All heavy atoms as a GROMACS GRO file, in nm:
protein
  616
    1MET      N    1   9.670  10.323  11.696
    1MET     CA    2   9.766  10.282  11.606
    1MET      C    3   9.793  10.132  11.626
    1MET      O    4   9.756  10.074  11.722
    1MET     CB    5   9.896  10.362  11.648
    1MET     CG    6   9.892  10.514  11.622
    1MET     SD    7  10.031  10.594  11.577
    1MET     CE    8  10.064  10.563  11.419
    2GLY      N    9   9.863  10.067  11.532
    2GLY     CA   10   9.888   9.936  11.539
    2GLY      C   11   9.783   9.845  11.477
    2GLY      O   12   9.788   9.726  11.481
    3THR      N   13   9.677   9.900  11.415
    3THR     CA   14   9.579   9.828  11.351
    3THR      C   15   9.610   9.794  11.205
    3THR      O   16   9.663   9.884  11.138
    3THR     CB   17   9.438   9.908  11.353
    3THR    OG1   18   9.414   9.937  11.485
    3THR    CG2   19   9.330   9.823  11.296
    4LEU      N   20   9.603   9.679  11.159
    4LEU     CA   21   9.627   9.644  11.022
    4LEU      C   22   9.527   9.702  10.938
    4LEU      O   23   9.406   9.717  10.965
    4LEU     CB   24   9.638   9.484  11.018
    4LEU     CG   25   9.746   9.417  11.085
    4LEU    CD1   26   9.732   9.269  11.067
    4LEU    CD2   27   9.884   9.459  11.032
    5LEU      N   28   9.560   9.729  10.802
    5LEU     CA   29   9.464   9.786  10.712
    5LEU      C   30   9.354   9.694  10.683
    5LEU      O   31   9.233   9.729  10.673
    5LEU     CB   32   9.537   9.824  10.586
    5LEU     CG   33   9.647   9.937  10.594
    5LEU    CD1   34   9.716   9.955  10.462
    5LEU    CD2   35   9.580  10.066  10.637
    6PHE      N   36   9.388   9.556  10.675
    6PHE     CA   37   9.288   9.460  10.646
    6PHE      C   38   9.188   9.458  10.760
    6PHE      O   39   9.060   9.440  10.739
    6PHE     CB   40   9.348   9.324  10.633
    6PHE     CG   41   9.255   9.220  10.581
    6PHE    CD1   42   9.241   9.198  10.443
    6PHE    CD2   43   9.190   9.134  10.666
    6PHE    CE1   44   9.160   9.102  10.397
    6PHE    CE2   45   9.094   9.047  10.622
    6PHE     CZ   46   9.083   9.030  10.487
    7LYS      N   47   9.233   9.460  10.886
    7LYS     CA   48   9.140   9.459  10.999
    7LYS      C   49   9.051   9.580  11.004
    7LYS      O   50   8.936   9.576  11.036
    7LYS     CB   51   9.213   9.439  11.135
    7LYS     CG   52   9.122   9.418  11.253
    7LYS     CD   53   9.203   9.390  11.379
    7LYS     CE   54   9.108   9.374  11.493
    7LYS     NZ   55   9.177   9.346  11.616
    8ALA      N   56   9.111   9.694  10.972
    8ALA     CA   57   9.037   9.818  10.968
    8ALA      C   58   8.925   9.814  10.862
    8ALA      O   59   8.815   9.864  10.884
    8ALA     CB   60   9.130   9.941  10.947
    9ASN      N   61   8.952   9.750  10.748
    9ASN     CA   62   8.859   9.743  10.636
    9ASN      C   63   8.749   9.640  10.660
    9ASN      O   64   8.631   9.663  10.633
    9ASN     CB   65   8.924   9.723  10.505
    9ASN     CG   66   8.998   9.847  10.453
    9ASN    OD1   67   8.962   9.952  10.487
    9ASN    ND2   68   9.103   9.826  10.376
   10TYR      N   69   8.792   9.523  10.709
   10TYR     CA   70   8.703   9.411  10.710
   10TYR      C   71   8.663   9.360  10.858
   10TYR      O   72   8.573   9.285  10.866
   10TYR     CB   73   8.763   9.294  10.640
   10TYR     CG   74   8.789   9.318  10.500
   10TYR    CD1   75   8.915   9.341  10.443
   10TYR    CD2   76   8.685   9.327  10.404
   10TYR    CE1   77   8.942   9.375  10.318
   10TYR    CE2   78   8.708   9.354  10.273
   10TYR     CZ   79   8.837   9.377  10.224
   10TYR     OH   80   8.856   9.408  10.095
   11GLY      N   81   8.726   9.416  10.949
   11GLY     CA   82   8.683   9.394  11.092
   11GLY      C   83   8.740   9.269  11.152
   11GLY      O   84   8.708   9.227  11.266
   12TYR      N   85   8.838   9.192  11.094
   12TYR     CA   86   8.905   9.080  11.147
   12TYR      C   87   9.036   9.072  11.083
   12TYR      O   88   9.056   9.132  10.984
   12TYR     CB   89   8.820   8.953  11.118
   12TYR     CG   90   8.801   8.917  10.972
   12TYR    CD1   91   8.895   8.831  10.905
   12TYR    CD2   92   8.695   8.959  10.908
   12TYR    CE1   93   8.875   8.802  10.781
   12TYR    CE2   94   8.672   8.926  10.775
   12TYR     CZ   95   8.766   8.849  10.711
   12TYR     OH   96   8.746   8.810  10.583
   13GLU      N   97   9.129   9.002  11.161
   13GLU     CA   98   9.267   8.998  11.113
   13GLU      C   99   9.279   8.890  11.000
   13GLU      O  100   9.223   8.787  11.007
   13GLU     CB  101   9.362   8.959  11.232
   13GLU     CG  102   9.375   9.076  11.323
   13GLU     CD  103   9.477   9.052  11.438
   13GLU    OE1  104   9.561   8.967  11.414
   13GLU    OE2  105   9.460   9.112  11.538
   14LEU      N  106   9.369   8.922  10.905
   14LEU     CA  107   9.401   8.826  10.798
   14LEU      C  108   9.504   8.734  10.855
   14LEU      O  109   9.611   8.769  10.908
   14LEU     CB  110   9.462   8.918  10.681
   14LEU     CG  111   9.504   8.827  10.563
   14LEU    CD1  112   9.384   8.753  10.501
   14LEU    CD2  113   9.565   8.914  10.458
   15ILE      N  114   9.472   8.610  10.831
   15ILE     CA  115   9.572   8.504  10.873
   15ILE      C  116   9.619   8.430  10.747
   15ILE      O  117   9.538   8.366  10.680
   15ILE     CB  118   9.509   8.410  10.973
   15ILE    CG1  119   9.477   8.486  11.101
   15ILE    CG2  120   9.610   8.291  11.010
   15ILE    CD1  121   9.397   8.401  11.200
   16ILE      N  122   9.743   8.439  10.708
   16ILE     CA  123   9.800   8.370  10.603
   16ILE      C  124   9.868   8.245  10.653
   16ILE      O  125   9.970   8.256  10.718
   16ILE     CB  126   9.905   8.459  10.527
   16ILE    CG1  127   9.843   8.584  10.473
   16ILE    CG2  128   9.964   8.381  10.404
   16ILE    CD1  129   9.736   8.568  10.369
   17SER      N  130   9.814   8.130  10.616
   17SER     CA  131   9.870   8.004  10.670
   17SER      C  132   9.912   7.913  10.549
   17SER      O  133   9.962   7.800  10.587
   17SER     CB  134   9.764   7.934  10.761
   17SER     OG  135   9.652   7.902  10.680
   18LEU      N  136   9.901   7.958  10.436
   18LEU     CA  137   9.943   7.875  10.322
   18LEU      C  138  10.089   7.882  10.303
   18LEU      O  139  10.146   7.992  10.284
   18LEU     CB  140   9.864   7.917  10.199
   18LEU     CG  141   9.894   7.831  10.072
   18LEU    CD1  142   9.844   7.691  10.094
   18LEU    CD2  143   9.824   7.895   9.952
   19ILE      N  144  10.156   7.773  10.305
   19ILE     CA  145  10.296   7.770  10.269
   19ILE      C  146  10.318   7.667  10.163
   19ILE      O  147  10.230   7.591  10.128
   19ILE     CB  148  10.380   7.728  10.401
   19ILE    CG1  149  10.328   7.596  10.457
   19ILE    CG2  150  10.372   7.843  10.507
   19ILE    CD1  151  10.413   7.548  10.576
   20LEU      N  152  10.430   7.663  10.101
   20LEU     CA  153  10.460   7.581   9.983
   20LEU      C  154  10.450   7.434  10.024
   20LEU      O  155  10.418   7.352   9.943
   20LEU     CB  156  10.596   7.612   9.928
   20LEU     CG  157  10.609   7.740   9.863
   20LEU    CD1  158  10.748   7.766   9.804
   20LEU    CD2  159  10.504   7.750   9.745
   21GLN      N  160  10.468   7.396  10.149
   21GLN     CA  161  10.461   7.261  10.186
   21GLN      C  162  10.318   7.209  10.176
   21GLN      O  163  10.296   7.090  10.157
   21GLN     CB  164  10.520   7.237  10.333
   21GLN     CG  165  10.667   7.262  10.335
   21GLN     CD  166  10.718   7.266  10.483
   21GLN    OE1  167  10.641   7.257  10.576
   21GLN    NE2  168  10.854   7.268  10.501
   22GLN      N  169  10.226   7.295  10.192
   22GLN     CA  170  10.083   7.258  10.176
   22GLN      C  171  10.042   7.241  10.031
   22GLN      O  172   9.942   7.201  10.009
   22GLN     CB  173   9.994   7.366  10.249
   22GLN     CG  174  10.015   7.369  10.403
   22GLN     CD  175   9.937   7.479  10.464
   22GLN    OE1  176   9.918   7.579  10.396
   22GLN    NE2  177   9.910   7.471  10.598
   23ALA      N  178  10.124   7.287   9.940
   23ALA     CA  179  10.086   7.286   9.802
   23ALA      C  180  10.156   7.176   9.725
   23ALA      O  181  10.186   7.178   9.612
   23ALA     CB  182  10.130   7.420   9.740
   24THR      N  183  10.172   7.057   9.793
   24THR     CA  184  10.244   6.950   9.732
   24THR      C  185  10.162   6.882   9.627
   24THR      O  186  10.220   6.832   9.531
   24THR     CB  187  10.288   6.846   9.838
   24THR    OG1  188  10.179   6.812   9.913
   24THR    CG2  189  10.399   6.911   9.934
   25LYS      N  190  10.033   6.877   9.647
   25LYS     CA  191   9.947   6.804   9.556
   25LYS      C  192   9.898   6.896   9.436
   25LYS      O  193   9.806   6.857   9.361
   25LYS     CB  194   9.825   6.744   9.621
   25LYS     CG  195   9.870   6.635   9.725
   25LYS     CD  196   9.753   6.578   9.792
   25LYS     CE  197   9.803   6.470   9.886
   25LYS     NZ  198   9.682   6.406   9.958
   26MET      N  199   9.945   7.012   9.421
   26MET     CA  200   9.900   7.108   9.325
   26MET      C  201   9.984   7.099   9.194
   26MET      O  202  10.095   7.042   9.201
   26MET     CB  203   9.910   7.251   9.372
   26MET     CG  204   9.823   7.281   9.488
   26MET     SD  205   9.832   7.457   9.508
   26MET     CE  206   9.751   7.464   9.682
   27SER      N  207   9.938   7.144   9.086
   27SER     CA  208  10.010   7.139   8.964
   27SER      C  209  10.117   7.245   8.958
   27SER      O  210  10.128   7.328   9.055
   27SER     CB  211   9.918   7.176   8.845
   27SER     OG  212   9.869   7.305   8.849
   28LYS      N  213  10.201   7.242   8.863
   28LYS     CA  214  10.317   7.333   8.850
   28LYS      C  215  10.264   7.477   8.850
   28LYS      O  216  10.321   7.565   8.910
   28LYS     CB  217  10.404   7.300   8.733
   28LYS     CG  218  10.525   7.378   8.722
   28LYS     CD  219  10.607   7.338   8.602
   28LYS     CE  220  10.731   7.429   8.584
   28LYS     NZ  221  10.810   7.386   8.456
   29THR      N  222  10.169   7.498   8.772
   29THR     CA  223  10.108   7.633   8.757
   29THR      C  224  10.052   7.683   8.888
   29THR      O  225  10.079   7.802   8.924
   29THR     CB  226   9.989   7.629   8.641
   29THR    OG1  227  10.048   7.575   8.533
   29THR    CG2  228   9.950   7.771   8.619
   30ALA      N  229   9.987   7.596   8.964
   30ALA     CA  230   9.928   7.637   9.094
   30ALA      C  231  10.045   7.669   9.185
   30ALA      O  232  10.032   7.767   9.265
   30ALA     CB  233   9.844   7.532   9.141
   31LYS      N  234  10.152   7.593   9.186
   31LYS     CA  235  10.259   7.623   9.270
   31LYS      C  236  10.322   7.764   9.237
   31LYS      O  237  10.356   7.838   9.330
   31LYS     CB  238  10.370   7.521   9.262
   31LYS     CG  239  10.328   7.383   9.328
   31LYS     CD  240  10.441   7.287   9.323
   31LYS     CE  241  10.404   7.156   9.388
   31LYS     NZ  242  10.506   7.052   9.376
   32GLU      N  243  10.340   7.789   9.108
   32GLU     CA  244  10.395   7.915   9.072
   32GLU      C  245  10.302   8.028   9.116
   32GLU      O  246  10.354   8.138   9.163
   32GLU     CB  247  10.408   7.924   8.923
   32GLU     CG  248  10.517   7.830   8.871
   32GLU     CD  249  10.522   7.831   8.714
   32GLU    OE1  250  10.445   7.890   8.653
   32GLU    OE2  251  10.609   7.754   8.666
   33ARG      N  252  10.173   8.017   9.096
   33ARG     CA  253  10.073   8.111   9.149
   33ARG      C  254  10.086   8.136   9.300
   33ARG      O  255  10.075   8.251   9.349
   33ARG     CB  256   9.936   8.079   9.109
   33ARG     CG  257   9.913   8.094   8.967
   33ARG     CD  258   9.767   8.070   8.923
   33ARG     NE  259   9.750   8.085   8.779
   33ARG     CZ  260   9.628   8.062   8.721
   33ARG    NH1  261   9.528   8.030   8.794
   33ARG    NH2  262   9.625   8.083   8.592
   34VAL      N  263  10.092   8.029   9.367
   34VAL     CA  264  10.107   8.036   9.517
   34VAL      C  265  10.235   8.111   9.559
   34VAL      O  266  10.237   8.203   9.641
   34VAL     CB  267  10.110   7.896   9.581
   34VAL    CG1  268  10.153   7.905   9.732
   34VAL    CG2  269   9.974   7.836   9.575
   35GLU      N  270  10.345   8.082   9.489
   35GLU     CA  271  10.474   8.148   9.517
   35GLU      C  272  10.460   8.292   9.480
   35GLU      O  273  10.510   8.386   9.560
   35GLU     CB  274  10.583   8.094   9.430
   35GLU     CG  275  10.630   7.947   9.473
   35GLU     CD  276  10.738   7.894   9.387
   35GLU    OE1  277  10.769   7.954   9.286
   35GLU    OE2  278  10.783   7.783   9.420
   36THR      N  279  10.391   8.335   9.367
   36THR     CA  280  10.376   8.471   9.329
   36THR      C  281  10.289   8.537   9.435
   36THR      O  282  10.327   8.655   9.478
   36THR     CB  283  10.312   8.473   9.194
   36THR    OG1  284  10.389   8.404   9.095
   36THR    CG2  285  10.289   8.621   9.142
   37LEU      N  286  10.181   8.480   9.474
   37LEU     CA  287  10.095   8.546   9.580
   37LEU      C  288  10.168   8.561   9.710
   37LEU      O  289  10.156   8.674   9.776
   37LEU     CB  290   9.971   8.463   9.603
   37LEU     CG  291   9.860   8.467   9.499
   37LEU    CD1  292   9.752   8.368   9.519
   37LEU    CD2  293   9.807   8.604   9.479
   38ILE      N  294  10.246   8.466   9.752
   38ILE     CA  295  10.322   8.479   9.872
   38ILE      C  296  10.422   8.601   9.862
   38ILE      O  297  10.437   8.679   9.957
   38ILE     CB  298  10.396   8.348   9.917
   38ILE    CG1  299  10.290   8.249   9.956
   38ILE    CG2  300  10.494   8.373  10.023
   38ILE    CD1  301  10.344   8.107   9.974
   39ASN      N  302  10.495   8.604   9.750
   39ASN     CA  303  10.586   8.713   9.729
   39ASN      C  304  10.516   8.850   9.723
   39ASN      O  305  10.570   8.948   9.777
   39ASN     CB  306  10.668   8.695   9.607
   39ASN     CG  307  10.769   8.579   9.622
   39ASN    OD1  308  10.811   8.555   9.731
   39ASN    ND2  309  10.804   8.514   9.506
   40LEU      N  310  10.401   8.858   9.657
   40LEU     CA  311  10.328   8.979   9.651
   40LEU      C  312  10.282   9.017   9.790
   40LEU      O  313  10.290   9.145   9.828
   40LEU     CB  314  10.206   8.969   9.564
   40LEU     CG  315  10.240   8.958   9.406
   40LEU    CD1  316  10.111   8.934   9.332
   40LEU    CD2  317  10.293   9.098   9.364
   41TYR      N  318  10.240   8.927   9.870
   41TYR     CA  319  10.194   8.955  10.001
   41TYR      C  320  10.309   9.011  10.085
   41TYR      O  321  10.291   9.105  10.162
   41TYR     CB  322  10.134   8.834  10.075
   41TYR     CG  323  10.098   8.868  10.215
   41TYR    CD1  324   9.996   8.938  10.257
   41TYR    CD2  325  10.189   8.812  10.321
   41TYR    CE1  326   9.966   8.967  10.389
   41TYR    CE2  327  10.162   8.839  10.450
   41TYR     CZ  328  10.053   8.904  10.481
   41TYR     OH  329  10.026   8.929  10.622
   42LYS      N  330  10.428   8.953  10.076
   42LYS     CA  331  10.544   9.000  10.152
   42LYS      C  332  10.588   9.133  10.112
   42LYS      O  333  10.614   9.217  10.195
   42LYS     CB  334  10.658   8.892  10.134
   42LYS     CG  335  10.637   8.762  10.208
   42LYS     CD  336  10.756   8.668  10.183
   42LYS     CE  337  10.729   8.541  10.255
   42LYS     NZ  338  10.848   8.444  10.220
   43ASN      N  339  10.585   9.161   9.977
   43ASN     CA  340  10.620   9.298   9.927
   43ASN      C  341  10.522   9.398   9.976
   43ASN      O  342  10.562   9.510  10.023
   43ASN     CB  343  10.627   9.296   9.777
   43ASN     CG  344  10.756   9.220   9.729
   43ASN    OD1  345  10.846   9.198   9.807
   43ASN    ND2  346  10.750   9.177   9.604
   44LEU      N  347  10.393   9.362   9.968
   44LEU     CA  348  10.282   9.457  10.022
   44LEU      C  349  10.299   9.486  10.166
   44LEU      O  350  10.289   9.600  10.208
   44LEU     CB  351  10.153   9.401   9.986
   44LEU     CG  352  10.029   9.485  10.033
   44LEU    CD1  353  10.032   9.610   9.948
   44LEU    CD2  354   9.907   9.408  10.002
   45TYR      N  355  10.335   9.386  10.248
   45TYR     CA  356  10.345   9.404  10.387
   45TYR      C  357  10.467   9.493  10.421
   45TYR      O  358  10.456   9.585  10.501
   45TYR     CB  359  10.369   9.263  10.456
   45TYR     CG  360  10.375   9.269  10.599
   45TYR    CD1  361  10.266   9.283  10.681
   45TYR    CD2  362  10.499   9.259  10.667
   45TYR    CE1  363  10.268   9.283  10.819
   45TYR    CE2  364  10.508   9.269  10.806
   45TYR     CZ  365  10.396   9.272  10.882
   45TYR     OH  366  10.406   9.282  11.023
   46LYS      N  367  10.576   9.466  10.350
   46LYS     CA  368  10.690   9.565  10.372
   46LYS      C  369  10.663   9.699  10.325
   46LYS      O  370  10.709   9.798  10.406
   46LYS     CB  371  10.808   9.503  10.291
   46LYS     CG  372  10.869   9.384  10.344
   46LYS     CD  373  10.988   9.330  10.259
   46LYS     CE  374  11.036   9.199  10.300
   46LYS     NZ  375  11.141   9.145  10.213
   47THR      N  376  10.595   9.720  10.224
   47THR     CA  377  10.569   9.856  10.173
   47THR      C  378  10.469   9.926  10.271
   47THR      O  379  10.492  10.043  10.302
   47THR     CB  380  10.496   9.845  10.033
   47THR    OG1  381  10.596   9.783   9.946
   47THR    CG2  382  10.471   9.989   9.983
   48ALA      N  383  10.370   9.851  10.322
   48ALA     CA  384  10.281   9.907  10.413
   48ALA      C  385  10.346   9.954  10.539
   48ALA      O  386  10.328  10.057  10.600
   48ALA     CB  387  10.164   9.814  10.445
   49LYS      N  388  10.440   9.867  10.598
   49LYS     CA  389  10.517   9.903  10.709
   49LYS      C  390  10.608  10.027  10.686
   49LYS      O  391  10.619  10.117  10.773
   49LYS     CB  392  10.612   9.782  10.755
   49LYS     CG  393  10.528   9.675  10.821
   49LYS     CD  394  10.476   9.726  10.955
   49LYS     CE  395  10.421   9.605  11.030
   49LYS     NZ  396  10.359   9.656  11.154
   50LEU      N  397  10.662  10.031  10.565
   50LEU     CA  398  10.752  10.153  10.541
   50LEU      C  399  10.668  10.276  10.526
   50LEU      O  400  10.713  10.382  10.589
   50LEU     CB  401  10.822  10.123  10.409
   50LEU     CG  402  10.924  10.228  10.358
   50LEU    CD1  403  11.040  10.230  10.454
   50LEU    CD2  404  10.976  10.204  10.218
   51VAL      N  405  10.556  10.271  10.466
   51VAL     CA  406  10.467  10.387  10.456
   51VAL      C  407  10.422  10.428  10.597
   51VAL      O  408  10.418  10.546  10.635
   51VAL     CB  409  10.347  10.365  10.366
   51VAL    CG1  410  10.239  10.470  10.378
   51VAL    CG2  411  10.394  10.343  10.221
   52GLN      N  412  10.378  10.330  10.679
   52GLN     CA  413  10.342  10.364  10.810
   52GLN      C  414  10.454  10.426  10.897
   52GLN      O  415  10.428  10.524  10.966
   52GLN     CB  416  10.303  10.228  10.874
   52GLN     CG  417  10.233  10.241  11.016
   52GLN     CD  418  10.200  10.099  11.070
   52GLN    OE1  419  10.270  10.003  11.061
   52GLN    NE2  420  10.084  10.102  11.131
   53GLU      N  421  10.578  10.383  10.875
   53GLU     CA  422  10.686  10.450  10.946
   53GLU      C  423  10.708  10.590  10.900
   53GLU      O  424  10.728  10.676  10.983
   53GLU     CB  425  10.818  10.360  10.916
   53GLU     CG  426  10.933  10.419  10.982
   53GLU     CD  427  11.062  10.331  10.950
   53GLU    OE1  428  11.051  10.217  10.923
   53GLU    OE2  429  11.175  10.392  10.950
   54TYR      N  430  10.698  10.609  10.761
   54TYR     CA  431  10.713  10.758  10.715
   54TYR      C  432  10.601  10.843  10.769
   54TYR      O  433  10.621  10.961  10.803
   54TYR     CB  434  10.714  10.749  10.564
   54TYR     CG  435  10.844  10.707  10.500
   54TYR    CD1  436  10.845  10.630  10.397
   54TYR    CD2  437  10.967  10.750  10.556
   54TYR    CE1  438  10.966  10.581  10.329
   54TYR    CE2  439  11.088  10.708  10.497
   54TYR     CZ  440  11.089  10.627  10.389
   54TYR     OH  441  11.206  10.587  10.335
   55ILE      N  442  10.478  10.793  10.769
   55ILE     CA  443  10.368  10.868  10.819
   55ILE      C  444  10.387  10.900  10.967
   55ILE      O  445  10.367  11.016  11.014
   55ILE     CB  446  10.238  10.804  10.802
   55ILE    CG1  447  10.200  10.800  10.651
   55ILE    CG2  448  10.114  10.861  10.881
   55ILE    CD1  449  10.085  10.714  10.606
   56ARG      N  450  10.425  10.800  11.047
   56ARG     CA  451  10.458  10.829  11.191
   56ARG      C  452  10.564  10.929  11.207
   56ARG      O  453  10.544  11.019  11.293
   56ARG     CB  454  10.503  10.694  11.254
   56ARG     CG  455  10.516  10.700  11.408
   56ARG     CD  456  10.556  10.568  11.467
   56ARG     NE  457  10.473  10.460  11.433
   56ARG     CZ  458  10.510  10.352  11.379
   56ARG    NH1  459  10.649  10.334  11.343
   56ARG    NH2  460  10.429  10.253  11.350
   57LYS      N  461  10.674  10.920  11.138
   57LYS     CA  462  10.783  11.027  11.148
   57LYS      C  463  10.732  11.169  11.106
   57LYS      O  464  10.762  11.262  11.178
   57LYS     CB  465  10.898  10.991  11.057
   57LYS     CG  466  10.979  10.871  11.110
   57LYS     CD  467  11.095  10.843  11.018
   57LYS     CE  468  11.180  10.728  11.054
   57LYS     NZ  469  11.287  10.700  10.969
   58TYR      N  470  10.650  11.172  11.000
   58TYR     CA  471  10.600  11.296  10.957
   58TYR      C  472  10.511  11.364  11.062
   58TYR      O  473  10.523  11.481  11.093
   58TYR     CB  474  10.520  11.283  10.826
   58TYR     CG  475  10.444  11.405  10.784
   58TYR    CD1  476  10.519  11.508  10.722
   58TYR    CD2  477  10.311  11.428  10.806
   58TYR    CE1  478  10.454  11.620  10.675
   58TYR    CE2  479  10.241  11.534  10.765
   58TYR     CZ  480  10.314  11.634  10.702
   58TYR     OH  481  10.253  11.749  10.658
   59TYR      N  482  10.415  11.290  11.114
   59TYR     CA  483  10.326  11.345  11.216
   59TYR      C  484  10.390  11.374  11.356
   59TYR      O  485  10.360  11.461  11.423
   59TYR     CB  486  10.205  11.252  11.242
   59TYR     CG  487  10.099  11.268  11.130
   59TYR    CD1  488  10.083  11.174  11.032
   59TYR    CD2  489  10.031  11.386  11.118
   59TYR    CE1  490   9.994  11.197  10.925
   59TYR    CE2  491   9.929  11.407  11.014
   59TYR     CZ  492   9.917  11.313  10.921
   59TYR     OH  493   9.829  11.331  10.826
   60ASN      N  494  10.492  11.290  11.382
   60ASN     CA  495  10.572  11.328  11.504
   60ASN      C  496  10.644  11.460  11.489
   60ASN      O  497  10.662  11.533  11.583
   60ASN     CB  498  10.670  11.210  11.540
   60ASN     CG  499  10.597  11.097  11.598
   60ASN    OD1  500  10.497  11.105  11.646
   60ASN    ND2  501  10.666  10.984  11.592
   61LEU      N  502  10.690  11.490  11.370
   61LEU     CA  503  10.759  11.618  11.342
   61LEU      C  504  10.660  11.727  11.348
   61LEU      O  505  10.696  11.842  11.398
   61LEU     CB  506  10.832  11.620  11.211
   61LEU     CG  507  10.956  11.538  11.204
   61LEU    CD1  508  11.011  11.533  11.068
   61LEU    CD2  509  11.064  11.580  11.298
   62LYS      N  510  10.538  11.706  11.297
   62LYS     CA  511  10.441  11.818  11.277
   62LYS      C  512  10.356  11.830  11.415
   62LYS      O  513  10.274  11.927  11.426
   62LYS     CB  514  10.344  11.783  11.162
   62LYS     CG  515  10.412  11.784  11.035
   62LYS     CD  516  10.467  11.920  11.002
   62LYS     CE  517  10.530  11.924  10.869
   62LYS     NZ  518  10.594  12.053  10.835
   63LYS      N  519  10.369  11.738  11.509
   63LYS     CA  520  10.288  11.743  11.626
   63LYS      C  521  10.322  11.872  11.701
   63LYS      O  522  10.432  11.903  11.723
   63LYS     CB  523  10.315  11.621  11.714
   63LYS     CG  524  10.222  11.605  11.826
   63LYS     CD  525  10.251  11.502  11.928
   63LYS     CE  526  10.288  11.365  11.865
   63LYS     NZ  527  10.311  11.262  11.966
   64SER      N  528  10.218  11.926  11.752
   64SER     CA  529  10.234  12.054  11.833
   64SER      C  530  10.298  12.022  11.968
   64SER      O  531  10.252  11.927  12.030
   64SER     CB  532  10.099  12.124  11.849
   64SER     OG  533  10.110  12.234  11.928
   65LYS      N  534  10.384  12.099  12.002
   65LYS     CA  535  10.444  12.074  12.131
   65LYS      C  536  10.379  12.160  12.244
   65LYS      O  537  10.431  12.174  12.350
   65LYS     CB  538  10.596  12.105  12.115
   65LYS     CG  539  10.669  12.018  12.025
   65LYS     CD  540  10.815  12.032  12.033
   65LYS     CE  541  10.896  11.936  11.948
   65LYS     NZ  542  10.842  11.873  11.845
   66GLY      N  543  10.270  12.213  12.218
   66GLY     CA  544  10.196  12.290  12.315
   66GLY      C  545  10.203  12.440  12.280
   66GLY      O  546  10.273  12.476  12.189
   67LEU      N  547  10.139  12.516  12.357
   67LEU     CA  548  10.133  12.663  12.334
   67LEU      C  549  10.263  12.728  12.384
   67LEU      O  550  10.326  12.677  12.473
   67LEU     CB  551  10.014  12.720  12.410
   67LEU     CG  552   9.887  12.681  12.364
   67LEU    CD1  553   9.779  12.740  12.462
   67LEU    CD2  554   9.853  12.710  12.234
   68ASP      N  555  10.308  12.821  12.313
   68ASP     CA  556  10.431  12.894  12.346
   68ASP      C  557  10.399  13.012  12.432
   68ASP      O  558  10.393  13.129  12.391
   68ASP     CB  559  10.504  12.940  12.213
   68ASP     CG  560  10.639  12.991  12.240
   68ASP    OD1  561  10.692  12.963  12.347
   68ASP    OD2  562  10.691  13.074  12.154
   69LEU      N  563  10.372  12.982  12.559
   69LEU     CA  564  10.337  13.085  12.662
   69LEU      C  565  10.462  13.119  12.754
   69LEU      O  566  10.533  13.035  12.783
   69LEU     CB  567  10.216  13.038  12.746
   69LEU     CG  568  10.087  13.005  12.673
   69LEU    CD1  569   9.988  12.952  12.763
   69LEU    CD2  570  10.033  13.127  12.609
   70LYS      N  571  10.456  13.248  12.779
   70LYS     CA  572  10.563  13.293  12.873
   70LYS      C  573  10.492  13.362  12.995
   70LYS      O  574  10.370  13.405  12.979
   70LYS     CB  575  10.655  13.387  12.804
   70LYS     CG  576  10.742  13.323  12.692
   70LYS     CD  577  10.833  13.416  12.631
   70LYS     CE  578  10.911  13.345  12.516
   70LYS     NZ  579  10.985  13.434  12.438
   71GLU      N  580  10.564  13.384  13.093
   71GLU     CA  581  10.501  13.448  13.214
   71GLU      C  582  10.479  13.590  13.175
   71GLU      O  583  10.557  13.666  13.116
   71GLU     CB  584  10.604  13.440  13.332
   71GLU     CG  585  10.543  13.491  13.464
   71GLU     CD  586  10.644  13.468  13.575
   71GLU    OE1  587  10.724  13.385  13.567
   71GLU    OE2  588  10.630  13.552  13.676
   72GLY      N  589  10.349  13.634  13.211
   72GLY     CA  590  10.315  13.771  13.184
   72GLY      C  591  10.230  13.784  13.047
   72GLY      O  592  10.167  13.888  13.032
   73ASN      N  593  10.215  13.681  12.975
   73ASN     CA  594  10.137  13.679  12.852
   73ASN      C  595   9.989  13.675  12.892
   73ASN      O  596   9.951  13.606  12.987
   73ASN     CB  597  10.165  13.565  12.765
   73ASN     CG  598  10.301  13.574  12.690
   73ASN    OD1  599  10.360  13.683  12.699
   73ASN    ND2  600  10.337  13.478  12.616
   74LYS      N  601   9.908  13.750  12.815
   74LYS     CA  602   9.758  13.741  12.841
   74LYS      C  603   9.705  13.616  12.777
   74LYS      O  604   9.742  13.583  12.662
   74LYS     CB  605   9.686  13.862  12.781
   74LYS     CG  606   9.720  13.983  12.865
   74LYS     CD  607   9.642  14.105  12.803
   74LYS     CE  608   9.677  14.227  12.881
   74LYS     NZ  609   9.607  14.342  12.837
   75VAL      N  610   9.618  13.548  12.842
   75VAL     CA  611   9.565  13.416  12.796
   75VAL      C  612   9.420  13.436  12.753
   75VAL      O  613   9.350  13.502  12.803
   75VAL     CB  614   9.570  13.304  12.902
   75VAL    CG1  615   9.517  13.179  12.847
   75VAL    CG2  616   9.704  13.291  12.948
   0.00000   0.00000   0.00000
């Protein structure tokens, strides 16, 4: 657990280092696209974390707590 989907698919971690301050020499359209991509990445990251949390809760509920054995039962 704890592996990012990108790392699982491609074998290395995704590093997002582009921020708006680095986009100062870009055109207005390019800045808008960068903002859109950054927002999409943030939303995707939040959604992936939420799904991961729901899956973790589901499997923790469904996890077997061991055999229900009592003294005197045949094994």
